[in-house]
KESERO-90855 format. One record per residue (C-alpha): residue number from 1; x, y, z. Coordinates in Angstrom, 2 decimals, padded with zeros to 5 digits. Layout:
// KESERO-90855
NUM | X | Y | Z
...
// end
This chain:
// KESERO-90855
1 | -185.89 | 162.70 | -065.67
2 | -186.64 | 165.23 | -062.99
3 | -184.00 | 165.48 | -060.33
4 | -185.19 | 164.25 | -056.91
5 | -185.64 | 167.12 | -054.54
6 | -183.39 | 167.06 | -051.51
7 | -184.92 | 167.08 | -048.08
8 | -181.96 | 169.00 | -046.68
9 | -179.39 | 168.10 | -044.06
10 | -181.90 | 168.06 | -041.20
11 | -183.94 | 165.24 | -042.74
12 | -180.75 | 163.28 | -043.48
13 | -179.84 | 163.43 | -039.78
14 | -183.30 | 162.42 | -038.64
15 | -183.47 | 159.43 | -041.03
16 | -180.06 | 158.24 | -039.86
17 | -181.06 | 158.40 | -036.21
18 | -184.41 | 156.71 | -036.71
19 | -182.94 | 153.90 | -038.78
20 | -180.54 | 153.07 | -035.97
21 | -182.05 | 154.13 | -032.64
22 | -179.31 | 152.50 | -030.60
23 | -176.59 | 154.49 | -032.27
24 | -174.77 | 157.23 | -030.38
25 | -174.46 | 159.18 | -033.63
26 | -174.40 | 158.39 | -037.37
27 | -172.64 | 155.04 | -037.20
28 | -173.46 | 151.46 | -038.09
29 | -174.90 | 149.11 | -035.46
30 | -172.09 | 147.11 | -033.85
31 | -169.56 | 149.78 | -034.77
32 | -167.92 | 151.79 | -031.99
33 | -169.41 | 155.30 | -031.86
34 | -166.16 | 157.06 | -032.66
35 | -165.38 | 155.05 | -035.79
36 | -166.77 | 155.54 | -039.29
37 | -168.59 | 152.52 | -040.73
38 | -166.80 | 150.34 | -043.28
39 | -167.96 | 150.22 | -046.89
40 | -171.29 | 148.42 | -047.14
41 | -173.53 | 147.59 | -050.11
42 | -176.32 | 150.05 | -050.39
43 | -174.63 | 152.51 | -048.06
44 | -174.91 | 156.00 | -049.52
45 | -171.60 | 156.86 | -047.88
46 | -169.71 | 154.08 | -049.73
47 | -166.71 | 155.10 | -051.79
48 | -167.04 | 158.77 | -052.48
49 | -168.92 | 160.20 | -049.51
50 | -170.98 | 162.31 | -051.88
51 | -172.12 | 159.37 | -054.13
52 | -175.70 | 158.35 | -053.52
53 | -176.13 | 161.43 | -051.42
54 | -178.93 | 163.78 | -052.42
55 | -176.47 | 166.60 | -051.88
56 | -173.75 | 165.18 | -054.17
57 | -171.77 | 167.54 | -056.31
58 | -171.94 | 171.02 | -054.98
59 | -173.55 | 170.79 | -051.56
60 | -174.88 | 174.30 | -051.98
61 | -177.00 | 173.51 | -055.11
62 | -180.71 | 173.56 | -054.48
63 | -180.14 | 174.57 | -050.84
64 | -181.89 | 177.80 | -049.92
65 | -179.44 | 178.25 | -046.99
66 | -176.45 | 179.29 | -049.06
67 | -173.26 | 179.73 | -047.08
68 | -173.21 | 177.16 | -044.27
69 | -175.42 | 174.13 | -045.06
70 | -175.84 | 173.57 | -041.31
71 | -177.09 | 177.07 | -040.60
72 | -180.72 | 175.97 | -040.95
73 | -180.33 | 173.67 | -037.93
74 | -177.29 | 174.11 | -035.69
75 | -178.01 | 170.83 | -033.89
76 | -177.44 | 168.91 | -037.09
77 | -173.74 | 169.65 | -036.78
78 | -173.62 | 167.60 | -033.55
79 | -175.62 | 164.33 | -033.76
80 | -174.89 | 163.49 | -030.10
81 | -176.31 | 166.82 | -028.95
82 | -179.39 | 166.26 | -031.11
83 | -179.97 | 162.83 | -029.57
84 | -179.66 | 164.23 | -026.03
85 | -182.10 | 167.00 | -026.91
86 | -184.64 | 164.47 | -028.19
87 | -184.32 | 162.36 | -025.03
88 | -184.82 | 165.40 | -022.78
89 | -187.92 | 166.41 | -024.69
90 | -189.31 | 162.87 | -024.40
91 | -188.66 | 162.84 | -020.63
92 | -190.43 | 166.15 | -020.23
93 | -193.41 | 164.92 | -022.25
94 | -193.70 | 161.65 | -020.28
95 | -193.65 | 163.29 | -016.87
96 | -196.06 | 166.01 | -017.82
97 | -193.78 | 168.64 | -016.30
98 | -193.53 | 172.12 | -017.77
99 | -190.55 | 172.46 | -020.00
100 | -187.70 | 174.83 | -019.24
101 | -184.29 | 175.15 | -020.77
102 | -183.43 | 171.87 | -022.42
103 | -186.80 | 170.38 | -021.47
104 | -185.94 | 170.13 | -017.73
105 | -187.43 | 171.83 | -014.66
106 | -185.59 | 173.39 | -011.77
107 | -185.73 | 170.70 | -009.00
108 | -186.74 | 173.31 | -006.42
109 | -189.90 | 174.02 | -008.40
110 | -191.03 | 170.40 | -008.77
111 | -193.06 | 170.25 | -005.50
112 | -195.02 | 173.29 | -006.65
113 | -195.85 | 171.74 | -010.04
114 | -197.76 | 168.71 | -008.80
115 | -200.85 | 168.01 | -010.87
116 | -203.04 | 167.23 | -007.86
117 | -203.16 | 169.70 | -004.96
118 | -202.72 | 168.42 | -001.41
119 | -205.94 | 167.53 | 000.38
120 | -207.04 | 167.83 | 003.99
121 | -206.87 | 164.05 | 004.27
122 | -203.07 | 164.22 | 004.27
123 | -201.99 | 163.74 | 007.89
124 | -198.69 | 165.45 | 007.15
125 | -200.38 | 168.81 | 006.73
126 | -201.59 | 168.98 | 010.33
127 | -198.32 | 167.66 | 011.77
128 | -196.55 | 171.03 | 011.48
129 | -199.51 | 173.25 | 012.34
130 | -200.00 | 174.26 | 015.98
131 | -203.11 | 175.88 | 017.41
132 | -201.91 | 177.86 | 020.47
133 | -205.50 | 178.24 | 021.71
134 | -205.69 | 174.47 | 022.20
135 | -202.45 | 174.18 | 024.18
136 | -202.28 | 173.87 | 027.95
137 | -199.51 | 175.18 | 030.25
138 | -198.59 | 177.89 | 027.78
139 | -196.74 | 180.02 | 030.36
140 | -193.55 | 178.55 | 031.80
141 | -190.75 | 179.68 | 034.09
142 | -187.24 | 179.12 | 032.76
143 | -185.34 | 176.51 | 034.75
144 | -181.58 | 176.41 | 035.17
145 | -178.93 | 173.71 | 035.23
146 | -176.21 | 174.44 | 037.75
147 | -172.71 | 174.07 | 036.36
148 | -170.77 | 175.13 | 039.44
149 | -168.89 | 177.98 | 037.73
150 | -169.21 | 181.70 | 037.09
151 | -171.68 | 181.09 | 034.24
152 | -174.36 | 180.31 | 036.82
153 | -174.56 | 184.04 | 037.71
154 | -174.98 | 185.63 | 034.28
155 | -178.58 | 184.74 | 033.44
156 | -181.33 | 186.14 | 035.67
157 | -184.80 | 185.27 | 036.83
158 | -187.77 | 187.22 | 035.56
159 | -187.62 | 189.60 | 038.54
160 | -184.11 | 190.69 | 037.42
161 | -183.05 | 190.71 | 041.07
162 | -181.83 | 187.14 | 041.37
163 | -179.48 | 184.96 | 039.36
164 | -180.97 | 181.94 | 037.63
165 | -178.37 | 179.82 | 039.39
166 | -177.37 | 177.97 | 036.26
167 | -177.52 | 178.05 | 032.49
168 | -180.98 | 178.03 | 030.88
169 | -182.26 | 174.46 | 030.63
170 | -183.15 | 173.16 | 027.16
171 | -181.07 | 175.82 | 025.39
172 | -178.10 | 175.61 | 023.04
173 | -175.34 | 177.78 | 024.50
174 | -172.17 | 179.17 | 022.94
175 | -169.15 | 179.79 | 025.18
176 | -166.37 | 181.53 | 023.24
177 | -163.02 | 182.86 | 024.40
178 | -159.24 | 182.71 | 023.97
179 | -157.34 | 179.53 | 024.86
180 | -156.17 | 178.86 | 028.38
181 | -159.03 | 180.64 | 030.16
182 | -160.60 | 177.57 | 031.80
183 | -163.42 | 176.83 | 029.35
184 | -162.69 | 173.11 | 028.99
185 | -161.98 | 172.59 | 032.70
186 | -165.21 | 174.34 | 033.62
187 | -167.13 | 172.14 | 031.20
188 | -165.56 | 168.98 | 032.65
189 | -166.63 | 170.06 | 036.12
190 | -170.11 | 170.80 | 034.76
191 | -170.39 | 167.32 | 033.24
192 | -169.54 | 165.71 | 036.58
193 | -171.90 | 167.94 | 038.55
194 | -174.85 | 167.34 | 036.22
195 | -174.20 | 163.58 | 035.90
196 | -174.21 | 163.30 | 039.70
197 | -177.89 | 164.33 | 039.65
198 | -178.66 | 161.20 | 037.60
199 | -179.09 | 163.04 | 034.30
200 | -177.46 | 161.25 | 031.30
201 | -174.74 | 163.49 | 029.85
202 | -172.50 | 163.36 | 026.78
203 | -169.08 | 164.83 | 026.05
204 | -168.33 | 165.36 | 022.34
205 | -164.61 | 165.68 | 021.61
206 | -163.53 | 167.23 | 018.32
207 | -159.93 | 168.13 | 019.15
208 | -157.60 | 166.00 | 021.32
209 | -157.97 | 162.31 | 022.10
210 | -159.72 | 161.15 | 025.25
211 | -157.74 | 158.18 | 026.57
212 | -154.14 | 156.96 | 026.21
213 | -152.52 | 153.77 | 027.56
214 | -150.50 | 154.29 | 030.77
215 | -147.18 | 153.69 | 029.00
216 | -147.69 | 156.87 | 026.99
217 | -147.05 | 158.88 | 030.15
218 | -149.60 | 161.56 | 029.24
219 | -152.11 | 163.14 | 031.61
220 | -154.88 | 162.65 | 029.08
221 | -158.36 | 164.14 | 028.98
222 | -159.90 | 161.17 | 030.78
223 | -157.45 | 161.62 | 033.64
224 | -158.06 | 165.36 | 033.88
225 | -161.82 | 164.88 | 033.81
226 | -161.62 | 162.34 | 036.64
227 | -159.40 | 164.56 | 038.80
228 | -161.63 | 167.61 | 038.29
229 | -164.75 | 165.50 | 038.89
230 | -163.40 | 164.12 | 042.15
231 | -162.65 | 167.64 | 043.40
232 | -166.00 | 168.98 | 042.23
233 | -168.18 | 166.24 | 043.69
234 | -166.06 | 165.32 | 046.75
235 | -166.47 | 161.62 | 045.97
236 | -163.91 | 158.81 | 046.04
237 | -162.87 | 157.24 | 042.75
238 | -165.04 | 154.12 | 043.05
239 | -168.10 | 156.08 | 044.13
240 | -167.40 | 158.60 | 041.40
241 | -167.43 | 155.82 | 038.82
242 | -170.73 | 154.46 | 040.11
243 | -172.63 | 157.73 | 040.58
244 | -171.10 | 159.95 | 037.89
245 | -169.26 | 158.05 | 035.16
246 | -172.14 | 155.57 | 034.81
247 | -174.26 | 158.46 | 033.51
248 | -171.58 | 159.82 | 031.17
249 | -170.89 | 159.05 | 027.50
250 | -167.93 | 160.29 | 025.45
251 | -168.19 | 160.63 | 021.67
252 | -165.04 | 161.19 | 019.60
253 | -165.36 | 163.07 | 016.31
254 | -161.85 | 164.35 | 015.59
255 | -161.32 | 165.69 | 012.07
256 | -157.85 | 164.11 | 011.84
257 | -159.62 | 160.74 | 011.88
258 | -161.47 | 161.76 | 008.74
259 | -164.69 | 162.62 | 010.57
260 | -166.98 | 165.24 | 009.08
261 | -169.99 | 167.23 | 010.25
262 | -172.28 | 164.61 | 008.68
263 | -170.52 | 161.88 | 010.67
264 | -171.12 | 163.88 | 013.84
265 | -174.83 | 164.36 | 013.11
266 | -175.40 | 160.63 | 012.60
267 | -173.56 | 159.59 | 015.76
268 | -175.04 | 162.42 | 017.82
269 | -178.61 | 161.48 | 016.97
270 | -177.88 | 157.81 | 017.64
271 | -176.38 | 158.51 | 021.07
272 | -179.01 | 161.05 | 022.16
273 | -181.96 | 158.88 | 021.21
274 | -180.49 | 155.60 | 022.44
275 | -179.32 | 156.83 | 025.87
276 | -181.87 | 159.64 | 026.38
277 | -179.10 | 162.23 | 026.75
278 | -180.20 | 165.53 | 028.33
279 | -176.98 | 167.52 | 028.78
280 | -174.15 | 167.81 | 026.23
281 | -170.78 | 169.56 | 026.11
282 | -169.14 | 169.96 | 022.68
283 | -165.43 | 170.83 | 022.66
284 | -165.22 | 172.46 | 020.29
285 | -167.99 | 173.37 | 017.86
286 | -165.58 | 174.95 | 015.35
287 | -163.54 | 171.78 | 014.93
288 | -166.54 | 169.67 | 013.96
289 | -166.17 | 171.46 | 010.61
290 | -162.43 | 172.14 | 010.09
291 | -163.16 | 174.57 | 007.24
292 | -164.92 | 176.82 | 009.79
293 | -167.04 | 178.16 | 006.96
294 | -170.40 | 176.85 | 008.16
295 | -170.16 | 177.19 | 011.95
296 | -173.34 | 179.27 | 012.27
297 | -175.32 | 177.04 | 009.87
298 | -174.19 | 173.93 | 011.75
299 | -175.18 | 175.47 | 015.07
300 | -178.62 | 176.36 | 013.68
301 | -179.29 | 172.76 | 012.64
302 | -177.97 | 171.47 | 015.96
303 | -180.12 | 173.91 | 017.95
304 | -183.30 | 172.88 | 016.14
305 | -182.68 | 169.22 | 016.94
306 | -181.80 | 170.00 | 020.57
307 | -185.06 | 171.90 | 021.01
308 | -187.04 | 168.91 | 019.74
309 | -185.30 | 166.57 | 022.19
310 | -185.10 | 168.89 | 025.21
311 | -181.29 | 168.91 | 025.31
312 | -179.17 | 171.51 | 027.10
313 | -176.03 | 171.86 | 024.99
314 | -172.90 | 173.87 | 025.89
315 | -170.81 | 174.50 | 022.77
316 | -167.26 | 175.68 | 023.40
317 | -165.93 | 177.88 | 020.62
318 | -162.87 | 179.81 | 019.61
319 | -162.48 | 183.54 | 019.29
320 | -160.75 | 185.60 | 016.62
321 | -158.18 | 188.33 | 017.16
322 | -160.97 | 190.86 | 016.67
323 | -162.71 | 189.56 | 019.80
324 | -165.59 | 188.04 | 017.82
325 | -166.26 | 184.30 | 018.07
326 | -165.60 | 182.10 | 015.07
327 | -168.89 | 182.24 | 013.18
328 | -169.25 | 185.97 | 013.83
329 | -172.56 | 187.75 | 014.18
330 | -174.39 | 184.84 | 012.56
331 | -173.32 | 182.47 | 015.36
332 | -174.25 | 185.00 | 018.04
333 | -177.63 | 185.45 | 016.41
334 | -178.21 | 181.68 | 016.17
335 | -177.32 | 180.49 | 019.69
336 | -179.94 | 180.71 | 022.44
337 | -177.35 | 182.01 | 024.91
338 | -173.91 | 183.51 | 024.21
339 | -171.13 | 183.84 | 026.79
340 | -167.93 | 185.67 | 025.85
341 | -164.64 | 185.43 | 027.76
342 | -162.18 | 188.22 | 026.97
343 | -159.24 | 190.18 | 028.28
344 | -159.71 | 193.72 | 029.51
345 | -156.83 | 196.19 | 029.71
346 | -156.91 | 198.58 | 032.68
347 | -155.92 | 201.63 | 030.66
348 | -156.22 | 204.23 | 033.39
349 | -155.74 | 204.42 | 037.13
350 | -159.44 | 205.08 | 037.63
351 | -160.38 | 201.92 | 035.74
352 | -157.72 | 199.95 | 037.60
353 | -159.10 | 201.11 | 040.96
354 | -162.64 | 200.26 | 039.89
355 | -161.74 | 196.67 | 038.98
356 | -159.32 | 196.16 | 041.87
357 | -156.30 | 195.81 | 039.61
358 | -153.14 | 197.65 | 038.67
359 | -152.67 | 200.29 | 036.02
360 | -152.10 | 198.70 | 032.57
361 | -152.78 | 195.26 | 033.96
362 | -154.86 | 192.85 | 031.89
363 | -157.71 | 191.08 | 033.60
364 | -160.17 | 188.45 | 032.39
365 | -163.89 | 189.11 | 032.31
366 | -166.89 | 187.10 | 031.18
367 | -170.18 | 188.56 | 030.02
368 | -173.44 | 187.29 | 028.57
369 | -174.27 | 188.82 | 025.21
370 | -177.79 | 187.42 | 024.88
371 | -180.27 | 184.96 | 026.27
372 | -183.53 | 184.39 | 024.45
373 | -185.33 | 182.92 | 027.49
374 | -184.08 | 185.02 | 030.43
375 | -183.01 | 188.53 | 031.33
376 | -179.23 | 188.93 | 031.47
377 | -176.69 | 190.66 | 033.66
378 | -175.92 | 193.98 | 032.02
379 | -172.27 | 194.16 | 033.08
380 | -169.28 | 191.79 | 032.98
381 | -167.95 | 189.72 | 035.85
382 | -164.25 | 189.72 | 036.61
383 | -163.08 | 186.16 | 036.36
384 | -160.64 | 184.07 | 038.36
385 | -159.85 | 180.36 | 038.29
386 | -160.08 | 177.83 | 041.07
387 | -156.49 | 176.96 | 042.08
388 | -157.26 | 173.22 | 042.35
389 | -159.54 | 172.57 | 039.40
390 | -158.97 | 175.53 | 037.07
391 | -162.74 | 176.14 | 036.90
392 | -163.84 | 179.70 | 036.07
393 | -165.09 | 181.49 | 039.19
394 | -165.90 | 185.08 | 040.13
395 | -162.92 | 187.16 | 041.25
396 | -162.82 | 188.43 | 044.82
397 | -162.27 | 191.98 | 043.50
398 | -165.54 | 192.16 | 041.59
399 | -166.63 | 195.84 | 041.89
400 | -169.34 | 196.60 | 044.41
401 | -171.16 | 198.58 | 041.73
402 | -171.29 | 195.40 | 039.63
403 | -172.51 | 192.86 | 042.20
404 | -173.27 | 189.20 | 041.68
405 | -176.99 | 188.84 | 042.27
406 | -178.13 | 186.26 | 044.84
407 | -179.28 | 182.80 | 043.86
408 | -182.54 | 181.52 | 045.32
409 | -183.84 | 177.98 | 045.18
// end
């Protein structure tokens, strides 16, 4: 009798899989995948594994692939891998997508592989297309929001002869500098001054807590904000609560509470859209992401949202030993306006005389690095602090050659 010709190891694998489609490999239905099936009548693997097997005896006889019997099909050595490969191929065939490695497509390419092209009837196409010729009031003059500190003098009007009298309205602003220079106190005064105009404002806290019970004995941030606000506005405490605090909202997003950047984004959008917030101070931007690895990216996303909602946002930031803000050149490129507070060493007597200081004395200066909507002052302003509030103000010894330009209404 002629010996039955073997179909080879690949056909054996395929027949085993097809006969038991629910199997995770070559095992009997109802048998755990990692266990070999027990002896069964009619099972070619019963007893001697080679009995009833077309490849019994010498597995190399009649096999053209002498050497490794699995060399003809490497997947046959791993039934689980073969099953996964078949499923991937089936998925690719059902979706009609072009096949890549393993039958899958790069997700970023899926929108470009749609079978039907977009049509002009899709309203979403026109939503992001602007025709400037159809717009009205295309030319605008930049407005300012007065903060009541030295920052009001750094951005200029278009004539370059007058200060804007505030920070550019509707812009996202970075204020970076070393600790203890009055950044937070100036921002607290700014919140009170802007809220007094009736504009809803928000204070985002990412570092210390805002309020402590009286028994703690701590002059907390709420207390300091109230004291500075009373001095700035000249109001009594009850009137201050009615005219200022009623327009103010405080959002806590401290990282030690387990809050992340995503938590901030969700709460920020909720607060802005619910209360129609128009002015925001964030103290500090760096601590909204404690890793400090995505400061510039975070600011970019925040700026885009602020532009859509017409929000003026002052982001306080930290500065590295090199003098660059945390986030580096990328952050400075991203922000609409960048203010830098730094120390200047008076390294010669001539420089000391120019700035009204003493030889080898260190003074504090603030400068504007960029403003996308206004001209800027091309020189720094020597900085002092108000003795009662700690707000950053211009020093009395500002050089005559570097004057503060007048503010006009």
